[in-house]
Wavefront OBJ file of the C-alpha trace (Angstrom):
o trace
v 35.500 104.622 105.259
v 39.083 105.974 106.079
v 39.144 109.775 106.509
v 42.379 109.928 104.787
v 43.076 112.333 101.706
v 44.926 110.987 98.935
v 47.279 112.461 96.363
v 48.532 110.911 93.246
v 51.431 111.781 91.407
v 51.891 110.606 88.159
v 54.568 111.333 85.275
v 54.765 112.408 81.992
v 57.437 112.928 78.842
v 60.539 111.340 80.307
v 61.304 109.454 83.036
v 63.642 110.480 85.863
v 61.951 113.968 86.466
v 62.190 114.005 89.544
v 58.748 112.626 90.811
v 60.458 110.975 94.563
v 61.799 114.436 95.105
v 58.190 116.096 94.231
v 56.233 113.247 96.319
v 58.909 113.994 99.158
v 58.804 117.778 99.487
v 54.850 117.955 98.973
v 54.709 115.166 102.109
v 57.392 117.848 104.178
v 55.248 120.961 103.432
v 51.995 119.441 104.459
v 53.840 117.647 107.512
v 55.011 121.418 108.086
v 51.383 122.449 108.441
v 50.491 119.908 111.328
v 49.234 117.133 109.318
v 50.297 113.188 109.420
v 51.608 112.667 106.325
v 52.253 108.868 104.239
v 53.914 108.347 101.115
v 54.534 105.178 99.047
v 55.800 104.193 95.477
v 53.977 102.038 93.067
v 56.332 100.716 90.389
v 55.045 98.932 87.235
v 57.956 96.774 86.630
v 57.675 92.642 87.277
v 60.465 92.562 90.064
v 58.926 91.524 92.616
v 60.886 94.011 94.560
v 64.360 95.778 93.891
v 66.949 93.394 95.943
v 67.531 91.137 93.290
v 68.122 94.128 90.775
v 71.696 95.225 89.697
v 72.518 98.762 91.274
v 73.134 99.588 87.240
v 69.398 98.831 86.905
v 67.624 100.328 89.296
v 70.123 102.471 91.688
v 70.274 101.665 95.302
v 68.080 99.120 97.052
v 66.574 101.247 100.183
v 66.104 99.162 103.297
v 63.181 99.962 105.329
v 62.547 99.678 109.108
v 60.505 96.913 108.646
v 63.124 94.623 106.205
v 61.879 95.438 103.166
v 63.733 96.180 100.004
v 62.618 99.179 98.219
v 62.959 101.928 95.809
v 65.401 104.357 96.493
v 62.620 107.165 96.023
v 61.289 105.733 99.746
v 64.897 107.005 100.923
v 64.099 110.852 99.766
v 60.930 110.640 101.635
v 62.218 109.445 104.867
v 64.792 112.124 104.478
v 62.286 115.213 103.757
v 59.891 114.207 106.275
v 61.742 112.457 108.943
v 59.295 109.694 108.880
v 59.936 106.141 108.659
v 58.488 104.114 105.738
v 57.199 100.598 106.097
v 56.567 97.541 103.740
v 53.271 99.311 102.460
v 55.656 101.882 101.194
v 56.527 100.295 97.762
v 54.511 97.837 96.015
v 55.891 96.862 92.699
v 53.441 94.793 89.221
v 55.268 92.102 90.439
v 54.397 91.839 93.958
v 51.091 93.088 93.030
v 50.385 90.005 90.029
v 52.196 87.575 93.099
v 49.594 88.254 95.421
v 46.589 87.612 92.673
v 48.109 84.733 91.277
v 48.746 83.016 94.939
v 45.050 83.613 95.351
v 44.051 82.026 92.520
v 46.222 79.238 93.215
v 44.307 78.648 96.277
v 40.891 79.642 95.057
v 40.401 82.611 96.828
v 38.072 83.723 93.333
v 35.375 80.689 93.087
v 36.660 79.408 89.545
v 36.016 83.410 87.933
v 38.362 84.318 85.356
v 40.886 86.239 86.792
v 41.506 89.733 84.642
v 43.627 92.845 85.256
v 40.628 94.384 85.570
v 39.239 94.083 87.904
v 41.282 91.764 89.900
v 44.913 93.557 89.306
v 43.360 97.039 89.915
v 41.225 96.149 93.019
v 44.886 94.554 94.552
v 46.558 98.058 93.400
v 43.524 100.040 95.341
v 44.238 97.617 98.581
v 47.679 98.549 98.151
v 46.867 102.272 98.088
v 44.295 101.829 100.998
v 47.074 100.340 103.333
v 48.660 103.827 103.317
v 45.132 104.997 105.052
v 44.395 104.603 108.725
v 42.965 106.666 111.567
v 46.237 108.556 112.297
v 46.878 109.396 108.599
v 45.148 112.695 106.972
v 47.182 112.652 104.163
v 48.380 109.639 101.690
v 50.341 110.358 98.774
v 51.176 107.635 96.358
v 53.776 108.191 93.572
v 53.365 106.084 90.590
v 56.669 104.985 88.920
v 57.282 105.094 85.192
v 55.695 107.724 82.278
v 52.362 108.219 81.398
v 51.826 105.986 78.280
v 53.882 103.087 78.576
v 52.143 99.861 78.604
v 53.106 98.333 81.798
v 51.645 101.357 84.047
v 47.991 101.441 82.615
v 46.320 99.364 85.422
v 48.097 101.794 87.830
v 46.408 104.474 86.138
v 43.017 102.835 86.101
v 42.967 102.117 89.669
v 43.921 105.378 90.774
v 41.193 106.494 87.968
v 38.643 104.001 90.012
v 39.998 105.152 93.700
v 39.305 108.925 92.622
v 35.933 107.727 90.825
v 34.798 105.945 94.608
v 36.342 108.787 97.005
v 35.431 112.012 95.042
v 37.656 115.065 94.110
v 37.629 116.882 97.970
v 39.252 113.524 98.981
v 41.834 112.700 96.055
v 43.741 115.183 93.724
v 45.748 114.333 90.561
v 49.188 115.815 90.188
v 51.141 115.267 86.834
v 54.856 116.254 86.875
v 55.851 117.177 83.294
v 58.961 118.254 81.427
v 58.783 121.785 79.585
v 62.248 121.272 77.377
v 64.015 124.742 76.755
v 65.127 124.176 73.018
v 68.885 126.241 72.893
v 68.793 126.478 69.259
v 65.529 128.310 69.121
v 65.985 130.159 72.626
v 62.495 128.675 73.562
v 60.854 126.399 76.006
v 58.438 123.835 74.273
v 54.834 123.193 76.200
v 53.675 120.609 73.366
v 54.906 117.519 74.783
v 53.491 118.345 78.380
v 50.075 119.207 76.385
v 50.479 115.451 75.056
v 50.982 113.731 78.010
v 48.161 115.301 79.622
v 46.167 114.123 76.632
v 47.108 110.541 77.188
v 45.682 110.659 80.788
v 42.680 112.303 79.579
v 42.113 109.348 77.245
v 42.261 106.737 80.104
v 39.926 109.140 81.878
v 42.281 111.029 84.638
v 42.415 114.467 84.576
v 44.950 116.232 86.015
v 44.416 118.952 88.832
v 47.885 120.104 89.020
v 50.224 120.827 86.482
v 54.081 120.213 87.998
v 56.589 121.957 85.084
v 60.170 120.917 85.534
v 62.172 123.154 83.346
v 65.761 124.333 82.854
v 64.340 127.927 82.849
v 61.627 129.763 84.527
v 58.042 129.547 82.429
v 56.757 133.260 81.196
v 53.264 134.147 81.653
v 52.229 132.742 77.962
v 53.209 129.214 78.924
v 51.573 128.776 81.686
v 48.310 130.202 80.168
v 49.150 128.050 76.959
v 49.395 125.056 79.709
v 46.591 125.594 81.141
v 44.555 126.257 78.331
v 44.871 122.880 76.630
v 46.037 120.762 79.571
v 42.646 121.646 81.229
v 43.946 123.408 84.606
v 43.486 126.367 86.206
v 46.023 128.885 85.471
v 46.947 129.369 89.443
v 47.475 125.475 89.697
v 50.145 125.124 87.162
v 53.454 125.110 89.423
v 56.686 125.590 88.142
v 59.697 123.624 89.445
v 62.924 125.204 87.743
v 66.074 123.175 88.161
v 67.719 124.530 91.639
v 70.833 126.043 91.632
v 72.057 124.566 95.259
v 70.412 121.592 96.111
v 67.483 119.469 96.450
v 66.499 120.614 99.755
v 65.564 123.810 98.146
v 62.641 122.290 96.078
v 60.122 122.331 99.015
v 60.921 126.387 99.872
v 60.356 126.994 95.990
v 57.296 124.788 96.139
v 56.277 126.864 99.193
v 57.077 130.308 97.471
v 54.501 129.385 94.839
v 51.674 128.296 97.782
v 51.428 125.031 96.218
v 51.137 123.176 99.885
v 48.180 125.811 100.484
v 46.626 125.093 96.908
v 46.633 121.599 97.935
v 44.475 122.007 100.637
v 42.338 123.976 99.725
v 41.383 121.482 97.038
v 41.251 118.566 99.514
v 38.813 120.591 102.115
v 41.155 121.359 104.847
v 42.330 124.069 107.135
v 45.567 125.260 105.954
v 47.542 125.888 109.446
v 50.703 128.089 110.253
v 53.777 125.948 108.133
v 57.066 125.759 110.450
v 59.727 125.986 108.048
v 62.434 128.136 110.067
v 64.340 125.102 110.845
v 64.444 123.551 107.054
v 65.236 126.998 106.079
v 68.457 127.379 108.468
v 69.608 123.875 107.255
v 69.549 125.022 103.279
v 71.867 128.365 104.208
v 73.917 126.159 106.035
v 74.381 123.690 103.187
v 74.929 127.272 101.059
v 77.211 129.335 103.283
v 78.906 126.526 105.482
v 81.284 128.533 108.071
v 84.137 125.428 107.692
v 85.071 125.600 104.341
v 84.961 122.083 101.963
v 86.473 118.759 102.698
v 87.071 116.266 100.396
v 86.188 112.810 101.054
v 86.950 109.669 98.954
v 83.756 107.308 98.049
v 85.864 103.923 96.620
v 83.437 101.737 95.445
v 82.156 99.506 92.060
v 79.191 101.365 91.239
v 80.404 104.754 90.743
v 79.390 105.127 87.390
v 76.013 105.568 88.355
v 75.366 107.902 91.389
v 72.280 106.655 92.541
v 73.762 103.592 93.476
v 75.121 105.384 96.334
v 72.128 107.876 97.041
v 72.047 107.442 100.618
v 75.543 107.475 101.540
v 76.049 110.474 99.043
v 72.922 112.169 100.885
v 74.140 111.543 104.297
v 77.787 112.682 103.653
v 75.910 115.782 102.810
v 74.278 115.348 106.105
v 77.468 114.828 108.170
v 78.573 118.395 106.616
v 75.676 120.623 106.959
v 76.237 119.332 110.594
v 79.547 120.351 110.746
v 78.859 123.770 108.819
v 81.080 122.138 106.024
v 80.593 121.173 102.238
v 81.518 117.805 101.634
v 83.191 117.859 97.933
v 82.665 113.885 96.960
v 85.276 112.194 95.006
v 83.879 108.552 93.738
v 86.510 106.273 93.017
v 86.369 102.928 90.829
v 87.577 100.348 93.303
v 89.301 98.323 90.466
v 91.340 101.117 88.792
v 93.156 101.953 91.788
v 94.202 97.820 92.282
v 97.857 98.630 90.618
v 97.872 102.640 91.533
v 100.298 104.811 93.253
v 97.435 105.259 96.157
v 99.533 108.450 97.555
v 98.613 110.292 93.990
v 94.787 109.028 94.157
v 94.393 110.145 97.379
v 96.518 113.332 97.315
v 93.359 115.792 98.296
v 91.251 113.476 100.032
v 90.428 113.911 103.766
v 88.814 110.789 104.207
v 88.283 107.514 102.853
v 84.507 105.773 102.571
v 84.287 101.999 101.479
v 80.414 101.329 101.252
v 78.556 97.755 101.151
v 78.385 95.562 98.010
v 78.156 92.099 96.484
v 80.591 90.463 94.839
v 84.716 90.210 94.651
v 85.188 92.907 91.632
v 87.127 95.454 92.950
v 87.258 93.860 96.167
v 91.209 93.832 96.562
v 91.117 98.015 95.399
v 89.163 98.706 98.544
v 91.646 96.926 100.593
v 94.153 98.604 99.506
v 92.443 101.986 100.142
v 91.370 100.637 103.737
v 95.190 99.378 103.999
v 96.291 103.464 102.914
v 93.927 105.016 105.624
v 95.069 102.946 108.168
v 98.949 103.724 107.732
v 98.402 107.057 106.732
v 96.399 107.928 109.773
v 93.083 109.084 106.761
v 89.718 108.948 108.641
v 88.161 105.667 106.947
v 84.662 105.063 107.442
v 83.400 101.677 106.398
v 79.802 100.078 105.528
v 78.763 96.699 105.653
v 81.330 95.151 102.946
v 83.086 98.400 103.727
v 83.277 96.738 107.485
v 84.033 93.182 106.274
v 86.915 94.163 104.156
v 88.469 96.307 106.751
v 88.569 93.202 109.214
v 89.961 91.082 106.149
v 93.008 94.162 105.661
v 93.888 94.254 109.341
v 93.988 89.878 109.390
v 96.049 89.948 106.003
v 98.311 92.874 106.906
v 98.737 93.253 110.962
v 97.752 89.854 112.108
v 99.838 87.787 109.317
v 96.769 85.645 108.149
v 98.061 86.030 104.803
v 95.014 83.985 103.463
v 92.286 85.860 105.245
v 89.074 86.702 103.197
v 85.513 86.313 103.244
v 83.628 82.930 102.004
v 81.480 84.572 100.055
v 84.892 85.935 98.063
v 87.179 83.078 98.299
v 85.510 80.043 99.247
v 88.243 77.684 100.616
v 90.270 80.626 101.815
v 92.302 79.025 105.161
v 91.242 82.218 107.352
v 87.945 82.950 106.514
v 87.532 86.173 109.227
v 83.790 86.377 107.477
v 81.801 84.046 106.705
v 78.331 82.821 106.124
v 75.430 83.424 108.721
v 74.631 80.107 110.073
v 70.758 80.964 109.345
v 71.729 81.706 105.847
v 73.200 78.360 104.999
v 71.005 76.224 102.836
v 69.150 78.923 101.450
v 68.485 78.983 97.624
v 66.216 81.969 96.985
v 67.872 85.316 96.505
v 65.122 87.746 96.967
v 64.180 88.542 100.544
v 66.222 86.105 102.510
v 69.274 88.550 104.267
v 69.402 89.842 107.270
v 67.181 92.981 106.682
v 65.584 95.406 108.187
v 65.868 97.051 112.089
v 68.305 95.032 114.843
v 69.634 96.006 117.976
v 73.573 96.522 118.818
v 75.043 97.653 122.163
v 77.966 99.592 121.968
v 81.371 99.307 123.642
v 81.924 101.833 126.259
v 84.989 104.229 125.637
v 84.441 103.349 121.621
v 84.278 106.456 119.296
v 80.700 104.535 118.285
v 79.609 105.040 121.937
v 80.499 108.504 121.935
v 78.754 109.327 118.786
v 75.631 108.050 119.644
v 75.764 109.039 123.354
v 73.847 106.094 124.013
v 74.675 102.176 125.133
v 71.904 100.851 123.310
v 71.384 101.387 119.397
v 69.125 100.150 116.831
v 70.517 100.198 112.865
v 69.448 98.559 109.255
v 71.209 95.402 107.924
v 71.430 93.851 104.811
v 73.730 90.991 104.486
v 74.389 87.535 104.587
v 77.690 86.568 105.749
v 79.389 88.087 109.329
v 82.392 88.364 110.967
v 83.703 84.858 112.102
v 84.164 84.862 116.005
v 86.773 82.483 115.875
v 88.979 85.000 114.769
v 88.123 87.456 117.721
v 91.295 87.036 120.305
v 93.809 87.444 116.817
v 92.486 90.525 115.744
v 91.805 92.219 119.225
v 95.636 91.783 119.427
v 96.133 93.274 115.927
v 94.343 96.212 117.424
v 90.626 95.897 116.152
v 88.288 96.788 118.848
v 85.237 95.428 118.662
v 82.838 98.717 119.307
v 79.689 97.210 118.808
v 77.858 93.901 119.064
v 74.328 92.318 118.907
v 73.311 92.487 122.759
v 73.930 88.852 122.808
v 77.525 89.730 122.149
v 77.534 86.829 118.918
v 76.972 89.616 116.461
v 79.810 92.091 115.870
v 78.086 95.455 114.467
v 80.983 97.648 114.606
v 85.492 97.415 114.429
v 87.280 100.603 115.579
v 91.263 100.548 115.617
v 92.414 101.897 118.614
v 95.887 103.145 117.135
v 94.257 105.537 114.768
v 92.704 108.902 114.981
v 89.513 107.828 113.141
v 88.719 104.564 111.801
v 85.316 103.189 111.793
v 83.307 100.433 110.196
v 79.857 98.985 111.118
v 77.673 96.107 109.728
v 74.940 97.599 109.069
v 73.975 100.525 107.018
v 73.699 103.944 109.001
v 73.014 106.011 105.632
v 69.479 104.964 106.090
v 68.708 106.999 108.958
v 70.734 110.293 108.214
v 68.452 113.256 107.178
v 69.411 116.660 106.909
v 67.795 117.979 109.918
v 69.345 114.738 111.692
v 72.718 113.695 110.503
v 73.819 110.361 111.380
v 75.894 110.425 114.267
v 78.645 108.580 112.636
v 78.691 110.366 109.086
v 78.413 113.625 111.493
v 81.787 112.510 113.483
v 83.475 110.827 110.108
v 82.994 114.248 108.586
v 84.117 116.191 111.856
v 87.079 113.788 111.811
v 87.888 114.424 107.976
v 87.931 118.188 108.696
v 90.420 117.998 111.436
v 92.624 116.099 109.082
v 92.570 118.798 105.861
l 1 2 3 4 5 6 7 8 9 10 11 12 13 14 15 16 17 18 19 20 21 22 23 24 25 26 27 28 29 30 31 32 33 34 35 36 37 38 39 40 41 42 43 44 45 46 47 48 49 50 51 52 53 54 55 56 57 58 59 60 61 62 63 64 65 66 67 68 69 70 71 72 73 74 75 76 77 78 79 80 81 82 83 84 85 86 87 88 89 90 91 92 93 94 95 96 97 98 99 100 101 102 103 104 105 106 107 108 109 110 111 112 113 114 115 116 117 118 119 120 121 122 123 124 125 126 127 128 129 130 131 132 133 134 135 136 137 138 139 140 141 142 143 144 145 146 147 148 149 150 151 152 153 154 155 156 157 158 159 160 161 162 163 164 165 166 167 168 169 170 171 172 173 174 175 176 177 178 179 180 181 182 183 184 185 186 187 188 189 190 191 192 193 194 195 196 197 198 199 200 201 202 203 204 205 206 207 208 209 210 211 212 213 214 215 216 217 218 219 220 221 222 223 224 225 226 227 228 229 230 231 232 233 234 235 236 237 238 239 240 241 242 243 244 245 246 247 248 249 250 251 252 253 254 255 256 257 258 259 260 261 262 263 264 265 266 267 268 269 270 271 272 273 274 275 276 277 278 279 280 281 282 283 284 285 286 287 288 289 290 291 292 293 294 295 296 297 298 299 300 301 302 303 304 305 306 307 308 309 310 311 312 313 314 315 316 317 318 319 320 321 322 323 324 325 326 327 328 329 330 331 332 333 334 335 336 337 338 339 340 341 342 343 344 345 346 347 348 349 350 351 352 353 354 355 356 357 358 359 360 361 362 363 364 365 366 367 368 369 370 371 372 373 374 375 376 377 378 379 380 381 382 383 384 385 386 387 388 389 390 391 392 393 394 395 396 397 398 399 400 401 402 403 404 405 406 407 408 409 410 411 412 413 414 415 416 417 418 419 420 421 422 423 424 425 426 427 428 429 430 431 432 433 434 435 436 437 438 439 440 441 442 443 444 445 446 447 448 449 450 451 452 453 454 455 456 457 458 459 460 461 462 463 464 465 466 467 468 469 470 471 472 473 474 475 476 477 478 479 480 481 482 483 484 485 486 487 488 489 490 491 492 493 494 495 496 497 498 499 500 501 502 503 504 505 506 507 508 509 510 511 512 513 514 515 516 517 518 519 520 521 522 523 524 525 526 527 528 529 530 531 532 533 534 535
């Protein structure tokens, strides 16, 4: 049996409590005490993965190095721990059931009746075990959803069984709950947490730690009551009060309560020294930047939901930290500016970013924003669709190809400067069929991208179906585009820049997925730097 220890994190009372931030914070603290940590998310919904889901439903789709389309919480895991997740980092109920049903169709169950228990729960336990190997000291598994939801029952039963088999010294239950503040009564209320823990007890799970989200600090009598009625040691009731400045303060708050020390003691592991100096310094830089503020506009189509651009928002913050500046984000709905006076829209903006997306809604507004950035020397950063639209803007407004477009947006365009990848033609399935995961890229000497990375060869993560059409390469070079990054064979364009602009960089890949607060992505770092210089 593996020597890996396990932590299981559940959530109660309401959704969106921040289990992902809590899990990532615990992982960060344990890693900085010298332990090798792996982390995963189990989601109870029936989609096989979030790849086909609207950002309005699920926030952004986070892509791992090995090409898995996963929950956005994996972004928190990677950003807090500086460790790459894999396809084993995210299992959904749909993925679990699909695996079991495929086995049933093959006859692998030898004619037996296939049931939730034991077949589905066994498969969930296999998913948990996929995180355990000789190199992993502690595996953290976050259970999505809220305790009491019907769909999460098989997952809770599976972790109950897992703990039963490995014992309490090898697996601990952490329950995150809400302690609401009733403003009219001026009181914190512990009853919802008691009821949430009661639901867990009914299915055989006894919480070892209770992490309490609240607007205001708990008083000692609240902690006493929670400990008594939730059957948790008083010292294991942990406060997680809303942080004042940044989510990157959360691990430090948990550290002040010795949460990581208590976890290690419960798992019968040595408490090694915590190395938090660099993290503390990073948080201080965020709170007290030396270079003031910089205003950056994100022009997108899903801006009404901040989670739709979670990694981009965080990567811009990281770029600010690297430049000791505070990035103030202005999210602009692309559709709303298609007929607006952009000099007013971008009056106080120092840099413009156009992120990825699918479909034609809002694309003309994005193209207008790109044109404004090009013509007014405003630093521009385009990502995925933001690169493709930058190419279209140059083709239309500089190269004179008035009909220039992407075949995704206008199938019969006479100037398809962006077109479907050859290997994507004929594909009818939507899920998991794009160009996904890490691919190599070679950078052109003298390009801003080459300077940013300080290297000729890089690797970045992709999620797209359409590519630059090389038939238009010569025309667009004459129009001022520099093809600053390509696949090693030169066939696929990865980065374009403008040679007549102080900072105009657009990439086909998603650099936001590799940015962390301790190591800002080079392209985000330099985009924020250029925006600061443009103030």
